[in-house]
NUMI-818621 format. One record per residue (C-alpha): residue in one letter; chain; x, y, z. Coordinates in steps of 0.5 Angstrom, whole numbers, plus 500, padded with zeros to 3 digits. Example, Ala and Ser with C-alpha at 12.3 -4.5 7.8 and 13.67 -1.06 7.14 Angstrom:
BEGIN
+---+---+-----+-----+-----+
: r : c :  px :  py :  pz :
+---+---+-----+-----+-----+
: A : A : 525 : 491 : 516 :
: S : A : 527 : 498 : 514 :
+---+---+-----+-----+-----+
***
This chain:
BEGIN
+---+---+-----+-----+-----+
: r : c :  px :  py :  pz :
+---+---+-----+-----+-----+
: Q : A : 511 : 538 : 492 :
: V : A : 511 : 531 : 492 :
: Q : A : 504 : 528 : 491 :
: L : A : 502 : 520 : 492 :
: V : A : 495 : 518 : 490 :
: E : A : 492 : 511 : 491 :
: F : A : 487 : 507 : 487 :
: G : A : 484 : 500 : 487 :
: G : A : 480 : 500 : 494 :
: G : A : 473 : 498 : 494 :
: L : A : 469 : 492 : 497 :
: V : A : 471 : 485 : 496 :
: Q : A : 468 : 478 : 499 :
: P : A : 472 : 474 : 504 :
: G : A : 477 : 470 : 500 :
: G : A : 478 : 475 : 494 :
: S : A : 483 : 479 : 492 :
: L : A : 485 : 487 : 491 :
: R : A : 491 : 490 : 487 :
: L : A : 492 : 497 : 490 :
: S : A : 496 : 502 : 486 :
: C : A : 500 : 508 : 489 :
: E : A : 502 : 513 : 483 :
: A : A : 507 : 518 : 485 :
: S : A : 508 : 525 : 482 :
: E : A : 515 : 524 : 481 :
: S : A : 520 : 518 : 479 :
: I : A : 520 : 513 : 485 :
: F : A : 527 : 513 : 485 :
: N : A : 527 : 519 : 488 :
: F : A : 525 : 516 : 494 :
: Y : A : 529 : 512 : 499 :
: A : A : 523 : 507 : 501 :
: M : A : 515 : 507 : 499 :
: G : A : 510 : 503 : 503 :
: W : A : 503 : 501 : 504 :
: Y : A : 500 : 502 : 511 :
: R : A : 493 : 501 : 514 :
: Q : A : 489 : 504 : 519 :
: A : A : 482 : 501 : 522 :
: P : A : 477 : 504 : 526 :
: G : A : 480 : 505 : 533 :
: K : A : 486 : 502 : 531 :
: L : A : 493 : 505 : 530 :
: R : A : 496 : 506 : 523 :
: E : A : 500 : 500 : 522 :
: L : A : 505 : 497 : 516 :
: V : A : 503 : 492 : 511 :
: A : A : 509 : 492 : 506 :
: S : A : 515 : 496 : 504 :
: I : A : 520 : 497 : 499 :
: T : A : 526 : 500 : 498 :
: I : A : 530 : 503 : 492 :
: G : A : 534 : 497 : 492 :
: C : A : 528 : 493 : 492 :
: L : A : 528 : 490 : 499 :
: T : A : 522 : 488 : 501 :
: N : A : 519 : 488 : 508 :
: Y : A : 512 : 485 : 510 :
: A : A : 508 : 485 : 517 :
: D : A : 506 : 478 : 519 :
: S : A : 499 : 479 : 517 :
: A : A : 501 : 480 : 510 :
: K : A : 506 : 475 : 509 :
: G : A : 504 : 470 : 504 :
: R : A : 498 : 474 : 502 :
: S : A : 501 : 480 : 499 :
: T : A : 506 : 482 : 495 :
: I : A : 509 : 489 : 494 :
: S : A : 512 : 491 : 487 :
: R : A : 514 : 497 : 483 :
: D : A : 513 : 500 : 476 :
: S : A : 518 : 505 : 475 :
: A : A : 515 : 507 : 468 :
: K : A : 509 : 509 : 471 :
: N : A : 512 : 512 : 478 :
: T : A : 507 : 507 : 481 :
: V : A : 508 : 502 : 487 :
: L : A : 503 : 496 : 487 :
: L : A : 500 : 492 : 493 :
: Q : A : 497 : 485 : 491 :
: M : A : 493 : 483 : 496 :
: N : A : 490 : 476 : 496 :
: S : A : 486 : 471 : 501 :
: L : A : 483 : 478 : 504 :
: K : A : 479 : 477 : 511 :
: P : A : 474 : 482 : 514 :
: E : A : 480 : 484 : 519 :
: D : A : 483 : 487 : 513 :
: T : A : 478 : 492 : 513 :
: A : A : 481 : 499 : 513 :
: V : A : 484 : 505 : 510 :
: Y : A : 490 : 504 : 506 :
: Y : A : 495 : 509 : 505 :
: C : A : 501 : 510 : 501 :
: K : A : 508 : 513 : 504 :
: A : A : 514 : 515 : 501 :
: R : A : 521 : 517 : 504 :
: K : A : 525 : 522 : 501 :
: G : A : 531 : 525 : 505 :
: S : A : 528 : 527 : 511 :
: A : A : 521 : 528 : 509 :
: T : A : 515 : 523 : 509 :
: V : A : 510 : 524 : 504 :
: W : A : 503 : 520 : 505 :
: G : A : 497 : 519 : 500 :
: Q : A : 490 : 521 : 502 :
: G : A : 488 : 513 : 503 :
: T : A : 483 : 509 : 500 :
: Q : A : 478 : 504 : 503 :
: V : A : 478 : 497 : 503 :
: T : A : 472 : 493 : 506 :
: V : A : 472 : 486 : 506 :
: S : A : 465 : 483 : 507 :
: S : A : 460 : 478 : 505 :
+---+---+-----+-----+-----+
***
């Protein structure tokens, strides 16, 4: 069974940066697409950024210009670099992978942006 494990969350001041990592239990080339989503308290889970097997990327408007999604195939990892963080970026960030008709989620990592 595929497993995704997120790393890199934490507390950061406004304007700061964080890099989130999502490590898969198998080659990331087995997945059609991988992405990062986030869910703030009382809100729906929403896309932050995604990347396909062909390296096409997609970003939410809120992430454009501030975030970069990339992958390290040697480590079976998808990364999300987030800069210029704002308090409204506070949420649990989840990694998601699509394999065939299946969707797999990680357990999430908390990101808190606060002074």
